[in-house]
ROTORTOR-144413 format. One line per field, with one value per residue: residue number from 1; residue in one letter; x, y, z of N, C-alpha, C in turn. Coordinates in nm, 4 decimals, always signed. Example, Ala and Ser with C-alpha at 12.3 -4.5 7.8 and 13.67 -1.06 7.14 Angstrom:
BEGIN
n: [1, 2]
res: [a, s]
n.c1: [+1.3190, +1.2850]
n.c2: [-0.5690, -0.2250]
n.c3: [+0.7800, +0.7080]
ca.c1: [+1.2300, +1.3670]
ca.c2: [-0.4500, -0.1060]
ca.c3: [+0.7800, +0.7140]
c.c1: [+1.3200, +1.2900]
c.c2: [-0.3300, +0.0030]
c.c3: [+0.7800, +0.7870]
//
This chain:
BEGIN
n: [1, 2, 3, 4, 5, 6, 7, 8, 9, 10, 11, 12, 13, 14, 15, 16, 17, 18, 19, 20, 21, 22, 23, 24, 25, 26, 27, 28, 29, 30, 31, 32, 33, 34, 35, 36, 37, 38, 39, 40, 41, 42, 43, 44, 45, 46, 47, 48, 49, 50, 51, 52, 53, 54, 55, 56, 57, 58, 59, 60, 61, 62, 63, 64, 65, 66, 67, 68, 69, 70, 71, 72, 73, 74, 75, 76]
res: [m, g, t, h, y, c, h, l, k, l, d, e, r, r, k, l, a, k, w, l, e, a, k, m, p, i, s, e, i, a, d, r, l, g, r, d, p, s, t, i, y, r, d, i, k, r, n, r, h, t, d, d, e, l, p, e, l, n, g, y, h, a, l, v, a, q, d, k, y, e, q, r, r, a, i, h]
n.c1: [+2.7065, +2.5118, +2.3698, +2.5326, +2.4884, +2.4195, +2.4938, +2.2892, +2.3206, +2.4154, +2.2571, +2.0181, +1.9715, +1.8822, +1.6415, +1.4954, +1.4585, +1.3039, +1.0612, +0.9695, +0.9193, +0.7047, +0.5219, +0.5123, +0.4376, +0.6614, +0.6828, +0.6234, +0.8397, +1.0463, +1.0269, +1.0564, +1.3044, +1.4239, +1.4824, +1.4818, +1.2358, +1.3245, +1.5773, +1.5349, +1.4098, +1.6037, +1.8146, +1.6931, +1.6452, +1.9322, +2.0177, +1.8878, +1.8252, +1.8622, +1.7451, +1.7419, +1.7244, +1.6359, +1.3784, +1.2168, +1.3753, +1.4186, +1.4130, +1.4787, +1.7180, +1.9058, +2.1840, +2.2699, +2.2435, +2.3886, +2.6578, +2.6507, +2.6646, +2.9278, +3.0862, +3.0552, +3.1942, +3.4419, +3.7879, +3.9497]
n.c2: [-6.7934, -6.9596, -7.2890, -7.5551, -7.6230, -7.8267, -7.7081, -7.6386, -7.8353, -7.8360, -8.0163, -8.0090, -7.7257, -7.7146, -7.8440, -7.7234, -7.4805, -7.5287, -7.6480, -7.4341, -7.2777, -7.3993, -7.3300, -7.4851, -7.5411, -7.3901, -7.5573, -7.8140, -7.8331, -7.8250, -8.0878, -8.2674, -8.2295, -8.3072, -8.1212, -7.8408, -7.6047, -7.3192, -7.3442, -7.3511, -7.1115, -6.9351, -6.9899, -6.9131, -6.6430, -6.5613, -6.6022, -6.5144, -6.3865, -6.0746, -5.7970, -5.4858, -5.3626, -5.5575, -5.6962, -5.9121, -6.1123, -6.1548, -6.3650, -6.7263, -6.8727, -7.2152, -7.2268, -6.9718, -6.9398, -7.1207, -6.9940, -6.7693, -6.8616, -6.9987, -6.8107, -6.6511, -6.8211, -6.8535, -6.8074, -6.5042]
n.c3: [-3.9555, -4.2146, -4.2733, -4.4509, -4.7628, -5.0706, -5.3631, -5.6576, -5.9439, -6.2936, -6.4631, -6.2870, -6.2831, -6.5429, -6.5756, -6.3872, -6.5044, -6.7291, -6.5980, -6.4587, -6.7083, -6.7708, -6.5704, -6.3415, -6.0002, -5.7044, -5.4939, -5.6012, -5.7750, -5.6100, -5.4608, -5.6759, -5.7272, -5.5011, -5.3180, -5.0822, -5.0996, -5.0366, -5.1345, -5.4145, -5.4563, -5.3770, -5.5654, -5.8018, -5.7406, -5.7295, -5.9856, -6.1745, -6.5168, -6.6223, -6.8374, -6.9506, -7.1741, -7.3708, -7.2326, -7.3139, -7.2998, -7.0353, -6.7409, -6.6023, -6.6999, -6.7405, -6.8527, -6.8229, -6.5524, -6.4388, -6.5047, -6.4032, -6.1182, -6.1300, -6.2046, -5.9408, -5.7868, -5.8774, -5.8172, -5.7603]
ca.c1: [+2.6839, +2.3904, +2.4075, +2.6217, +2.3873, +2.4909, +2.4437, +2.2295, +2.4156, +2.3634, +2.1068, +1.9142, +1.9147, +1.8038, +1.5064, +1.4254, +1.4072, +1.1723, +0.9315, +0.9503, +0.8625, +0.5665, +0.4583, +0.4883, +0.4988, +0.8115, +0.6917, +0.6526, +0.9880, +1.1554, +0.9897, +1.0900, +1.4656, +1.4904, +1.5436, +1.4068, +1.2086, +1.4159, +1.7043, +1.5108, +1.3745, +1.7272, +1.8699, +1.6228, +1.6574, +2.0518, +2.1026, +1.7805, +1.8480, +1.7627, +1.7995, +1.6524, +1.7050, +1.5496, +1.3010, +1.1670, +1.4647, +1.4168, +1.3900, +1.5691, +1.7974, +1.9878, +2.3251, +2.3103, +2.2413, +2.5447, +2.7454, +2.6345, +2.7202, +3.0642, +3.1461, +3.0941, +3.2792, +3.5799, +3.8862, +4.0126]
ca.c2: [-6.8080, -7.0707, -7.4358, -7.5764, -7.7178, -7.8698, -7.6274, -7.7144, -7.8619, -7.7824, -8.0842, -7.9663, -7.6088, -7.7167, -7.9143, -7.5790, -7.3876, -7.6359, -7.6354, -7.2830, -7.2231, -7.4784, -7.2774, -7.5421, -7.4650, -7.4112, -7.6608, -7.9275, -7.8516, -7.8762, -8.2102, -8.3503, -8.2269, -8.3433, -7.9998, -7.7651, -7.4763, -7.2259, -7.3504, -7.3357, -6.9710, -6.8764, -7.0098, -6.8203, -6.4853, -6.5146, -6.6323, -6.4606, -6.2995, -5.9492, -5.7185, -5.3920, -5.3232, -5.6793, -5.7508, -6.0288, -6.2205, -6.1951, -6.4834, -6.7850, -6.9750, -7.2633, -7.1971, -6.8532, -6.9433, -7.1816, -6.9192, -6.6747, -6.9505, -7.0370, -6.6609, -6.6119, -6.9170, -6.8243, -6.7472, -6.3875]
ca.c3: [-4.1014, -4.2347, -4.2869, -4.5778, -4.8452, -5.2177, -5.4835, -5.7899, -6.0784, -6.4490, -6.5054, -6.2199, -6.3286, -6.6766, -6.5280, -6.3079, -6.6158, -6.7950, -6.5106, -6.4653, -6.8053, -6.7693, -6.4649, -6.2299, -5.8733, -5.7036, -5.4155, -5.6714, -5.8394, -5.5092, -5.4514, -5.7937, -5.7400, -5.3681, -5.2612, -5.0148, -5.1782, -5.0339, -5.2397, -5.5489, -5.4425, -5.3783, -5.6897, -5.9158, -5.7295, -5.7726, -6.1052, -6.2630, -6.6045, -6.6515, -6.9549, -6.9518, -7.3497, -7.4188, -7.1454, -7.3543, -7.2508, -6.8952, -6.6935, -6.5644, -6.8294, -6.6982, -6.9040, -6.7390, -6.3963, -6.4039, -6.5368, -6.2814, -6.0037, -6.1717, -6.1726, -5.7978, -5.7363, -5.8990, -5.7237, -5.8609]
c.c1: [+2.5793, +2.4744, +2.4697, +2.5038, +2.4767, +2.4158, +2.3800, +2.3548, +2.3530, +2.2435, +2.0067, +1.8445, +1.8273, +1.6772, +1.4228, +1.3865, +1.3015, +1.0834, +0.9055, +0.8872, +0.7142, +0.4896, +0.4089, +0.5154, +0.6349, +0.8097, +0.7191, +0.7855, +1.0792, +1.1585, +1.0656, +1.2384, +1.5035, +1.5420, +1.4430, +1.3566, +1.2918, +1.5568, +1.6489, +1.4769, +1.5177, +1.8311, +1.7939, +1.6251, +1.8159, +2.0813, +1.9729, +1.8503, +1.7804, +1.8038, +1.6859, +1.6189, +1.6174, +1.4953, +1.2388, +1.2613, +1.4813, +1.3813, +1.4811, +1.5875, +1.9053, +2.1283, +2.3709, +2.3170, +2.3602, +2.6550, +2.7522, +2.7006, +2.8648, +3.1143, +3.1737, +3.1581, +3.4093, +3.6721, +3.9771, +4.1361]
c.c2: [-6.9306, -7.1774, -7.4590, -7.6606, -7.7356, -7.7872, -7.7124, -7.7207, -7.8258, -7.8584, -8.0246, -7.8569, -7.6244, -7.7911, -7.7880, -7.5147, -7.4324, -7.6217, -7.5326, -7.2416, -7.2757, -7.4445, -7.3602, -7.4788, -7.5054, -7.5531, -7.7775, -7.9509, -7.9042, -8.0440, -8.2837, -8.3414, -8.2729, -8.2428, -7.9263, -7.6473, -7.3439, -7.2214, -7.3127, -7.1795, -6.8789, -6.8841, -6.9166, -6.6885, -6.4626, -6.5043, -6.5909, -6.3701, -6.1824, -5.8572, -5.6054, -5.3383, -5.4288, -5.7588, -5.8815, -6.1707, -6.2763, -6.3294, -6.6004, -6.9093, -7.0559, -7.2396, -7.0494, -6.8552, -7.0370, -7.1039, -6.8235, -6.7759, -6.9534, -6.9272, -6.6218, -6.6947, -6.9236, -6.7858, -6.6276, -6.3747]
c.c3: [-4.1150, -4.2505, -4.4121, -4.6438, -5.0188, -5.2928, -5.6146, -5.8794, -6.2009, -6.4694, -6.4289, -6.2572, -6.4721, -6.6583, -6.4839, -6.4126, -6.6886, -6.7210, -6.4925, -6.5532, -6.8099, -6.6601, -6.3781, -6.1028, -5.8042, -5.5840, -5.4828, -5.7253, -5.7429, -5.4990, -5.5574, -5.7855, -5.6176, -5.2971, -5.1686, -5.0836, -5.1469, -5.0910, -5.3589, -5.5564, -5.4689, -5.5056, -5.8195, -5.9013, -5.7691, -5.9042, -6.2291, -6.3880, -6.6394, -6.7485, -6.9727, -7.0899, -7.4151, -7.3270, -7.1762, -7.3077, -7.1232, -6.8608, -6.6469, -6.6566, -6.7442, -6.7385, -6.8092, -6.6151, -6.3574, -6.4265, -6.4448, -6.1526, -6.0101, -6.1171, -6.0214, -5.7162, -5.7644, -5.8098, -5.8189, -5.7477]
//
């Protein structure tokens, strides 16, 4: 299994969403958050919102990302 890393927190996801909307490069976002670019790419890929009926809502949204993260972490 891979190495352990600290997951993004909600405030980091809010900054990430804002900077993605501003078209900031992932490398710069990673530098500003003090994270590896792969962590940023991974979070975007895992937590991106997609809606076939309303594609204009597609994208990375901090609260949706946090909710998806918490759902994966929940013990069922």
